Each structure stands twice: as structure tokens, then as C-alpha cells.
mmCIF file as gemmi writes it, N, C-alpha and C atoms, coordinates in Angstrom:
data_model
loop_
_atom_site.group_PDB
_atom_site.id
_atom_site.type_symbol
_atom_site.label_atom_id
_atom_site.label_alt_id
_atom_site.label_comp_id
_atom_site.label_asym_id
_atom_site.label_entity_id
_atom_site.label_seq_id
_atom_site.pdbx_PDB_ins_code
_atom_site.Cartn_x
_atom_site.Cartn_y
_atom_site.Cartn_z
_atom_site.occupancy
_atom_site.B_iso_or_equiv
_atom_site.pdbx_formal_charge
_atom_site.auth_seq_id
_atom_site.auth_asym_id
_atom_site.pdbx_PDB_model_num
ATOM 1 N N . MET Axp A 1 ? -8.633 24.835 -27.548 1 0 ? 1 A 1
ATOM 2 C CA . MET Axp A 1 ? -7.322 24.239 -27.508 1 0 ? 1 A 1
ATOM 3 C C . MET Axp A 1 ? -7.081 23.66 -26.11 1 0 ? 1 A 1
ATOM 4 N N . LYS Axp A 2 ? -6.423 22.525 -26.066 1 0 ? 2 A 1
ATOM 5 C CA . LYS Axp A 2 ? -6.155 21.867 -24.789 1 0 ? 2 A 1
ATOM 6 C C . LYS Axp A 2 ? -4.748 22.171 -24.306 1 0 ? 2 A 1
ATOM 7 N N . ARG Axp A 3 ? -4.633 22.251 -22.992 1 0 ? 3 A 1
ATOM 8 C CA . ARG Axp A 3 ? -3.33 22.417 -22.352 1 0 ? 3 A 1
ATOM 9 C C . ARG Axp A 3 ? -3.073 21.213 -21.475 1 0 ? 3 A 1
ATOM 10 N N . GLN Axp A 4 ? -1.818 20.958 -21.245 1 0 ? 4 A 1
ATOM 11 C CA . GLN Axp A 4 ? -1.438 19.854 -20.373 1 0 ? 4 A 1
ATOM 12 C C . GLN Axp A 4 ? -1.107 20.42 -18.996 1 0 ? 4 A 1
ATOM 13 N N . ILE Axp A 5 ? -1.674 19.791 -17.98 1 0 ? 5 A 1
ATOM 14 C CA . ILE Axp A 5 ? -1.367 20.196 -16.612 1 0 ? 5 A 1
ATOM 15 C C . ILE Axp A 5 ? -0.979 18.96 -15.821 1 0 ? 5 A 1
ATOM 16 N N . ARG Axp A 6 ? -0.301 19.185 -14.723 1 0 ? 6 A 1
ATOM 17 C CA . ARG Axp A 6 ? 0.172 18.078 -13.884 1 0 ? 6 A 1
ATOM 18 C C . ARG Axp A 6 ? -0.373 18.278 -12.471 1 0 ? 6 A 1
ATOM 19 N N . HIS Axp A 7 ? -0.871 17.193 -11.904 1 0 ? 7 A 1
ATOM 20 C CA . HIS Axp A 7 ? -1.373 17.201 -10.528 1 0 ? 7 A 1
ATOM 21 C C . HIS Axp A 7 ? -0.561 16.183 -9.741 1 0 ? 7 A 1
ATOM 22 N N . LYS Axp A 8 ? -0.021 16.615 -8.613 1 0 ? 8 A 1
ATOM 23 C CA . LYS Axp A 8 ? 0.788 15.718 -7.791 1 0 ? 8 A 1
ATOM 24 C C . LYS Axp A 8 ? 0.04 15.402 -6.507 1 0 ? 8 A 1
ATOM 25 N N . ILE Axp A 9 ? -0.033 14.124 -6.194 1 0 ? 9 A 1
ATOM 26 C CA . ILE Axp A 9 ? -0.613 13.676 -4.936 1 0 ? 9 A 1
ATOM 27 C C . ILE Axp A 9 ? 0.548 13.232 -4.059 1 0 ? 9 A 1
ATOM 28 N N . GLU Axp A 10 ? 0.715 13.916 -2.945 1 0 ? 10 A 1
ATOM 29 C CA . GLU Axp A 10 ? 1.819 13.608 -2.038 1 0 ? 10 A 1
ATOM 30 C C . GLU Axp A 10 ? 1.677 12.185 -1.505 1 0 ? 10 A 1
ATOM 31 N N . PRO Axp A 11 ? 2.791 11.531 -1.231 1 0 ? 11 A 1
ATOM 32 C CA . PRO Axp A 11 ? 2.739 10.151 -0.728 1 0 ? 11 A 1
ATOM 33 C C . PRO Axp A 11 ? 1.909 10.003 0.548 1 0 ? 11 A 1
ATOM 34 N N . VAL Axp A 12 ? 1.127 8.94 0.567 1 0 ? 12 A 1
ATOM 35 C CA . VAL Axp A 12 ? 0.288 8.573 1.708 1 0 ? 12 A 1
ATOM 36 C C . VAL Axp A 12 ? 0.639 7.138 2.097 1 0 ? 12 A 1
ATOM 37 N N . PRO Axp A 13 ? 0.266 6.696 3.303 1 0 ? 13 A 1
ATOM 38 C CA . PRO Axp A 13 ? 0.695 5.376 3.775 1 0 ? 13 A 1
ATOM 39 C C . PRO Axp A 13 ? 0.163 4.179 2.996 1 0 ? 13 A 1
ATOM 40 N N . THR Axp A 14 ? -1.035 4.29 2.418 1 0 ? 14 A 1
ATOM 41 C CA . THR Axp A 14 ? -1.607 3.107 1.764 1 0 ? 14 A 1
ATOM 42 C C . THR Axp A 14 ? -2.107 3.426 0.363 1 0 ? 14 A 1
ATOM 43 N N . ILE Axp A 15 ? -2.157 2.4 -0.466 1 0 ? 15 A 1
ATOM 44 C CA . ILE Axp A 15 ? -2.664 2.564 -1.824 1 0 ? 15 A 1
ATOM 45 C C . ILE Axp A 15 ? -4.154 2.892 -1.809 1 0 ? 15 A 1
ATOM 46 N N . VAL Axp A 16 ? -4.859 2.42 -0.793 1 0 ? 16 A 1
ATOM 47 C CA . VAL Axp A 16 ? -6.29 2.73 -0.669 1 0 ? 16 A 1
ATOM 48 C C . VAL Axp A 16 ? -6.485 4.238 -0.511 1 0 ? 16 A 1
ATOM 49 N N . GLU Axp A 17 ? -5.674 4.861 0.338 1 0 ? 17 A 1
ATOM 50 C CA . GLU Axp A 17 ? -5.746 6.315 0.516 1 0 ? 17 A 1
ATOM 51 C C . GLU Axp A 17 ? -5.4 7.041 -0.775 1 0 ? 17 A 1
ATOM 52 N N . LEU Axp A 18 ? -4.387 6.548 -1.487 1 0 ? 18 A 1
ATOM 53 C CA . LEU Axp A 18 ? -3.992 7.163 -2.746 1 0 ? 18 A 1
ATOM 54 C C . LEU Axp A 18 ? -5.149 7.146 -3.743 1 0 ? 18 A 1
ATOM 55 N N . PHE Axp A 19 ? -5.787 5.993 -3.909 1 0 ? 19 A 1
ATOM 56 C CA . PHE Axp A 19 ? -6.888 5.905 -4.863 1 0 ? 19 A 1
ATOM 57 C C . PHE Axp A 19 ? -8.082 6.747 -4.421 1 0 ? 19 A 1
ATOM 58 N N . LYS Axp A 20 ? -8.289 6.882 -3.113 1 0 ? 20 A 1
ATOM 59 C CA . LYS Axp A 20 ? -9.362 7.744 -2.617 1 0 ? 20 A 1
ATOM 60 C C . LYS Axp A 20 ? -9.086 9.199 -3.004 1 0 ? 20 A 1
ATOM 61 N N . LEU Axp A 21 ? -7.848 9.658 -2.827 1 0 ? 21 A 1
ATOM 62 C CA . LEU Axp A 21 ? -7.482 11.024 -3.2 1 0 ? 21 A 1
ATOM 63 C C . LEU Axp A 21 ? -7.594 11.242 -4.71 1 0 ? 21 A 1
ATOM 64 N N . MET Axp A 22 ? -7.195 10.24 -5.483 1 0 ? 22 A 1
ATOM 65 C CA . MET Axp A 22 ? -7.304 10.349 -6.941 1 0 ? 22 A 1
ATOM 66 C C . MET Axp A 22 ? -8.772 10.459 -7.357 1 0 ? 22 A 1
ATOM 67 N N . GLU Axp A 23 ? -9.631 9.665 -6.743 1 0 ? 23 A 1
ATOM 68 C CA . GLU Axp A 23 ? -11.065 9.696 -7.058 1 0 ? 23 A 1
ATOM 69 C C . GLU Axp A 23 ? -11.672 11.046 -6.681 1 0 ? 23 A 1
ATOM 70 N N . GLU Axp A 24 ? -11.303 11.58 -5.526 1 0 ? 24 A 1
ATOM 71 C CA . GLU Axp A 24 ? -11.807 12.889 -5.102 1 0 ? 24 A 1
ATOM 72 C C . GLU Axp A 24 ? -11.398 13.973 -6.093 1 0 ? 24 A 1
ATOM 73 N N . HIS Axp A 25 ? -10.161 13.931 -6.56 1 0 ? 25 A 1
ATOM 74 C CA . HIS Axp A 25 ? -9.696 14.932 -7.52 1 0 ? 25 A 1
ATOM 75 C C . HIS Axp A 25 ? -10.455 14.804 -8.836 1 0 ? 25 A 1
ATOM 76 N N . GLN Axp A 26 ? -10.684 13.578 -9.295 1 0 ? 26 A 1
ATOM 77 C CA . GLN Axp A 26 ? -11.403 13.372 -10.553 1 0 ? 26 A 1
ATOM 78 C C . GLN Axp A 26 ? -12.853 13.842 -10.433 1 0 ? 26 A 1
ATOM 79 N N . GLN Axp A 27 ? -13.478 13.623 -9.287 1 0 ? 27 A 1
ATOM 80 C CA . GLN Axp A 27 ? -14.848 14.092 -9.081 1 0 ? 27 A 1
ATOM 81 C C . GLN Axp A 27 ? -14.908 15.613 -9.043 1 0 ? 27 A 1
ATOM 82 N N . ALA Axp A 28 ? -13.884 16.246 -8.494 1 0 ? 28 A 1
ATOM 83 C CA . ALA Axp A 28 ? -13.841 17.705 -8.434 1 0 ? 28 A 1
ATOM 84 C C . ALA Axp A 28 ? -13.578 18.32 -9.801 1 0 ? 28 A 1
ATOM 85 N N . HIS Axp A 29 ? -12.939 17.557 -10.702 1 0 ? 29 A 1
ATOM 86 C CA . HIS Axp A 29 ? -12.575 18.059 -12.029 1 0 ? 29 A 1
ATOM 87 C C . HIS Axp A 29 ? -12.937 17.034 -13.103 1 0 ? 29 A 1
ATOM 88 N N . PRO Axp A 30 ? -14.229 16.777 -13.322 1 0 ? 30 A 1
ATOM 89 C CA . PRO Axp A 30 ? -14.621 15.748 -14.295 1 0 ? 30 A 1
ATOM 90 C C . PRO Axp A 30 ? -14.242 16.088 -15.737 1 0 ? 30 A 1
ATOM 91 N N . GLU Axp A 31 ? -13.999 17.361 -16.01 1 0 ? 31 A 1
ATOM 92 C CA . GLU Axp A 31 ? -13.65 17.769 -17.368 1 0 ? 31 A 1
ATOM 93 C C . GLU Axp A 31 ? -12.172 17.529 -17.693 1 0 ? 31 A 1
ATOM 94 N N . TYR Axp A 32 ? -11.38 17.151 -16.71 1 0 ? 32 A 1
ATOM 95 C CA . TYR Axp A 32 ? -9.972 16.851 -16.938 1 0 ? 32 A 1
ATOM 96 C C . TYR Axp A 32 ? -9.854 15.468 -17.569 1 0 ? 32 A 1
ATOM 97 N N . GLU Axp A 33 ? -9.08 15.38 -18.632 1 0 ? 33 A 1
ATOM 98 C CA . GLU Axp A 33 ? -8.872 14.115 -19.347 1 0 ? 33 A 1
ATOM 99 C C . GLU Axp A 33 ? -7.487 13.569 -18.996 1 0 ? 33 A 1
ATOM 100 N N . ARG Axp A 34 ? -7.453 12.5 -18.225 1 0 ? 34 A 1
ATOM 101 C CA . ARG Axp A 34 ? -6.169 11.938 -17.788 1 0 ? 34 A 1
ATOM 102 C C . ARG Axp A 34 ? -5.487 11.238 -18.954 1 0 ? 34 A 1
ATOM 103 N N . TYR Axp A 35 ? -4.192 11.512 -19.142 1 0 ? 35 A 1
ATOM 104 C CA . TYR Axp A 35 ? -3.461 10.838 -20.208 1 0 ? 35 A 1
ATOM 105 C C . TYR Axp A 35 ? -2.174 10.179 -19.732 1 0 ? 35 A 1
ATOM 106 N N . ASN Axp A 36 ? -1.757 10.455 -18.511 1 0 ? 36 A 1
ATOM 107 C CA . ASN Axp A 36 ? -0.53 9.834 -18.012 1 0 ? 36 A 1
ATOM 108 C C . ASN Axp A 36 ? -0.613 9.733 -16.492 1 0 ? 36 A 1
ATOM 109 N N . PHE Axp A 37 ? -0.058 8.662 -15.974 1 0 ? 37 A 1
ATOM 110 C CA . PHE Axp A 37 ? -0.123 8.404 -14.54 1 0 ? 37 A 1
ATOM 111 C C . PHE Axp A 37 ? 1.18 7.739 -14.119 1 0 ? 37 A 1
ATOM 112 N N . LYS Axp A 38 ? 1.767 8.222 -13.025 1 0 ? 38 A 1
ATOM 113 C CA . LYS Axp A 38 ? 3.027 7.651 -12.553 1 0 ? 38 A 1
ATOM 114 C C . LYS Axp A 38 ? 3.001 7.581 -11.028 1 0 ? 38 A 1
ATOM 115 N N . TYR Axp A 39 ? 3.357 6.417 -10.506 1 0 ? 39 A 1
ATOM 116 C CA . TYR Axp A 39 ? 3.458 6.254 -9.057 1 0 ? 39 A 1
ATOM 117 C C . TYR Axp A 39 ? 4.754 6.87 -8.55 1 0 ? 39 A 1
ATOM 118 N N . ILE Axp A 40 ? 4.712 7.382 -7.321 1 0 ? 40 A 1
ATOM 119 C CA . ILE Axp A 40 ? 5.89 7.904 -6.631 1 0 ? 40 A 1
ATOM 120 C C . ILE Axp A 40 ? 6.029 7.106 -5.339 1 0 ? 40 A 1
ATOM 121 N N . GLU Axp A 41 ? 7.179 6.527 -5.113 1 0 ? 41 A 1
ATOM 122 C CA . GLU Axp A 41 ? 7.416 5.81 -3.862 1 0 ? 41 A 1
ATOM 123 C C . GLU Axp A 41 ? 8.336 6.639 -2.98 1 0 ? 41 A 1
ATOM 124 N N . ASP Axp A 42 ? 7.966 6.742 -1.712 1 0 ? 42 A 1
ATOM 125 C CA . ASP Axp A 42 ? 8.753 7.484 -0.734 1 0 ? 42 A 1
ATOM 126 C C . ASP Axp A 42 ? 8.82 6.636 0.532 1 0 ? 42 A 1
ATOM 127 N N . GLY Axp A 43 ? 9.797 5.761 0.584 1 0 ? 43 A 1
ATOM 128 C CA . GLY Axp A 43 ? 9.872 4.81 1.695 1 0 ? 43 A 1
ATOM 129 C C . GLY Axp A 43 ? 8.708 3.842 1.61 1 0 ? 43 A 1
ATOM 130 N N . ASP Axp A 44 ? 7.91 3.784 2.655 1 0 ? 44 A 1
ATOM 131 C CA . ASP Axp A 44 ? 6.738 2.907 2.673 1 0 ? 44 A 1
ATOM 132 C C . ASP Axp A 44 ? 5.498 3.589 2.11 1 0 ? 44 A 1
ATOM 133 N N . ALA Axp A 45 ? 5.584 4.874 1.807 1 0 ? 45 A 1
ATOM 134 C CA . ALA Axp A 45 ? 4.428 5.623 1.306 1 0 ? 45 A 1
ATOM 135 C C . ALA Axp A 45 ? 4.41 5.616 -0.22 1 0 ? 45 A 1
ATOM 136 N N . ILE Axp A 46 ? 3.229 5.901 -0.775 1 0 ? 46 A 1
ATOM 137 C CA . ILE Axp A 46 ? 3.075 5.93 -2.223 1 0 ? 46 A 1
ATOM 138 C C . ILE Axp A 46 ? 2.243 7.151 -2.615 1 0 ? 46 A 1
ATOM 139 N N . GLY Axp A 47 ? 2.671 7.82 -3.665 1 0 ? 47 A 1
ATOM 140 C CA . GLY Axp A 47 ? 1.963 8.983 -4.186 1 0 ? 47 A 1
ATOM 141 C C . GLY Axp A 47 ? 1.795 8.822 -5.679 1 0 ? 47 A 1
ATOM 142 N N . ALA Axp A 48 ? 1.429 9.91 -6.352 1 0 ? 48 A 1
ATOM 143 C CA . ALA Axp A 48 ? 1.215 9.826 -7.791 1 0 ? 48 A 1
ATOM 144 C C . ALA Axp A 48 ? 1.406 11.184 -8.444 1 0 ? 48 A 1
ATOM 145 N N . ILE Axp A 49 ? 1.785 11.121 -9.706 1 0 ? 49 A 1
ATOM 146 C CA . ILE Axp A 49 ? 1.785 12.292 -10.576 1 0 ? 49 A 1
ATOM 147 C C . ILE Axp A 49 ? 0.828 11.958 -11.705 1 0 ? 49 A 1
ATOM 148 N N . ILE Axp A 50 ? -0.156 12.831 -11.911 1 0 ? 50 A 1
ATOM 149 C CA . ILE Axp A 50 ? -1.166 12.596 -12.935 1 0 ? 50 A 1
ATOM 150 C C . ILE Axp A 50 ? -1.13 13.759 -13.911 1 0 ? 50 A 1
ATOM 151 N N . ASP Axp A 51 ? -0.992 13.443 -15.182 1 0 ? 51 A 1
ATOM 152 C CA . ASP Axp A 51 ? -1.015 14.456 -16.227 1 0 ? 51 A 1
ATOM 153 C C . ASP Axp A 51 ? -2.383 14.452 -16.89 1 0 ? 51 A 1
ATOM 154 N N . TYR Axp A 52 ? -2.894 15.66 -17.151 1 0 ? 52 A 1
ATOM 155 C CA . TYR Axp A 52 ? -4.214 15.819 -17.749 1 0 ? 52 A 1
ATOM 156 C C . TYR Axp A 52 ? -4.141 16.712 -18.979 1 0 ? 52 A 1
ATOM 157 N N . ASN Axp A 53 ? -5.066 16.5 -19.901 1 0 ? 53 A 1
ATOM 158 C CA . ASN Axp A 53 ? -5.357 17.442 -20.973 1 0 ? 53 A 1
ATOM 159 C C . ASN Axp A 53 ? -6.605 18.195 -20.543 1 0 ? 53 A 1
ATOM 160 N N . VAL Axp A 54 ? -6.546 19.528 -20.581 1 0 ? 54 A 1
ATOM 161 C CA . VAL Axp A 54 ? -7.673 20.347 -20.139 1 0 ? 54 A 1
ATOM 162 C C . VAL Axp A 54 ? -7.869 21.481 -21.134 1 0 ? 54 A 1
ATOM 163 N N . GLU Axp A 55 ? -9.126 21.737 -21.472 1 0 ? 55 A 1
ATOM 164 C CA . GLU Axp A 55 ? -9.443 22.861 -22.349 1 0 ? 55 A 1
ATOM 165 C C . GLU Axp A 55 ? -9.028 24.163 -21.661 1 0 ? 55 A 1
ATOM 166 N N . GLU Axp A 56 ? -8.437 25.08 -22.432 1 0 ? 56 A 1
ATOM 167 C CA . GLU Axp A 56 ? -8.001 26.356 -21.869 1 0 ? 56 A 1
ATOM 168 C C . GLU Axp A 56 ? -9.164 27.128 -21.263 1 0 ? 56 A 1
ATOM 169 N N . ALA Axp A 57 ? -10.337 27.03 -21.874 1 0 ? 57 A 1
ATOM 170 C CA . ALA Axp A 57 ? -11.509 27.739 -21.355 1 0 ? 57 A 1
ATOM 171 C C . ALA Axp A 57 ? -11.856 27.258 -19.947 1 0 ? 57 A 1
ATOM 172 N N . VAL Axp A 58 ? -11.686 25.979 -19.692 1 0 ? 58 A 1
ATOM 173 C CA . VAL Axp A 58 ? -11.961 25.421 -18.363 1 0 ? 58 A 1
ATOM 174 C C . VAL Axp A 58 ? -10.966 25.981 -17.351 1 0 ? 58 A 1
ATOM 175 N N . LEU Axp A 59 ? -9.696 26.005 -17.716 1 0 ? 59 A 1
ATOM 176 C CA . LEU Axp A 59 ? -8.673 26.539 -16.808 1 0 ? 59 A 1
ATOM 177 C C . LEU Axp A 59 ? -8.912 28.018 -16.519 1 0 ? 59 A 1
ATOM 178 N N . LYS Axp A 60 ? -9.29 28.773 -17.554 1 0 ? 60 A 1
ATOM 179 C CA . LYS Axp A 60 ? -9.548 30.203 -17.383 1 0 ? 60 A 1
ATOM 180 C C . LYS Axp A 60 ? -10.741 30.419 -16.453 1 0 ? 60 A 1
ATOM 181 N N . ALA Axp A 61 ? -11.798 29.635 -16.634 1 0 ? 61 A 1
ATOM 182 C CA . ALA Axp A 61 ? -12.981 29.758 -15.777 1 0 ? 61 A 1
ATOM 183 C C . ALA Axp A 61 ? -12.637 29.42 -14.329 1 0 ? 61 A 1
ATOM 184 N N . GLU Axp A 62 ? -11.828 28.391 -14.116 1 0 ? 62 A 1
ATOM 185 C CA . GLU Axp A 62 ? -11.419 28.023 -12.756 1 0 ? 62 A 1
ATOM 186 C C . GLU Axp A 62 ? -10.591 29.134 -12.117 1 0 ? 62 A 1
ATOM 187 N N . GLN Axp A 63 ? -9.707 29.728 -12.899 1 0 ? 63 A 1
ATOM 188 C CA . GLN Axp A 63 ? -8.865 30.8 -12.376 1 0 ? 63 A 1
ATOM 189 C C . GLN Axp A 63 ? -9.713 32.015 -12.005 1 0 ? 63 A 1
ATOM 190 N N . GLU Axp A 64 ? -10.686 32.363 -12.841 1 0 ? 64 A 1
ATOM 191 C CA . GLU Axp A 64 ? -11.562 33.494 -12.543 1 0 ? 64 A 1
ATOM 192 C C . GLU Axp A 64 ? -12.384 33.226 -11.288 1 0 ? 64 A 1
ATOM 193 N N . GLN Axp A 65 ? -12.833 31.986 -11.127 1 0 ? 65 A 1
ATOM 194 C CA . GLN Axp A 65 ? -13.612 31.624 -9.949 1 0 ? 65 A 1
ATOM 195 C C . GLN Axp A 65 ? -12.743 31.71 -8.691 1 0 ? 65 A 1
ATOM 196 N N . ASP Axp A 66 ? -11.488 31.287 -8.787 1 0 ? 66 A 1
ATOM 197 C CA . ASP Axp A 66 ? -10.574 31.357 -7.645 1 0 ? 66 A 1
ATOM 198 C C . ASP Axp A 66 ? -10.284 32.802 -7.25 1 0 ? 66 A 1
ATOM 199 N N . ASN Axp A 67 ? -10.233 33.698 -8.241 1 0 ? 67 A 1
ATOM 200 C CA . ASN Axp A 67 ? -9.929 35.103 -7.979 1 0 ? 67 A 1
ATOM 201 C C . ASN Axp A 67 ? -11.127 35.869 -7.422 1 0 ? 67 A 1
ATOM 202 N N . ALA Axp A 68 ? -12.318 35.319 -7.569 1 0 ? 68 A 1
ATOM 203 C CA . ALA Axp A 68 ? -13.539 36.017 -7.105 1 0 ? 68 A 1
ATOM 204 C C . ALA Axp A 68 ? -13.707 35.935 -5.607 1 0 ? 68 A 1
């Protein structure tokens, strides 16, 4: 069964930095299936909120690894 999770990328000065952070997160979590994306503007900075569908087994394994 899949669960929905949300990942927030805090605003950064440039869109290039934002896309770099998004790419790094996707590489760290290739099993996450992105289904929604929203830009956040904070003055001159830009961030993002990304919603993912993730298998519960993947989340459980990540949590166990973090606790080890």
C-alpha cells in the first residue's frame, strides 16, 4: 500500500539551486513517485513543496535504518 508524503525545500536564491536540491532529493529517494509539485515564493527566493506516493515498506525500512 502506498502512502502520501510531503517534502518541503526551503526557498533558495535561484531556480538553479532549487532544481539542484530537487535532483539531489530524487537521487537519494529513487523509489519515491512524485505526483504533485508546487513552487513557494518568499520575496526574491523560491522553494518547493513536493508530494510523493511511497510504498509503506520503503518508509518502514528507512525509519528502521534511521533508528539503527
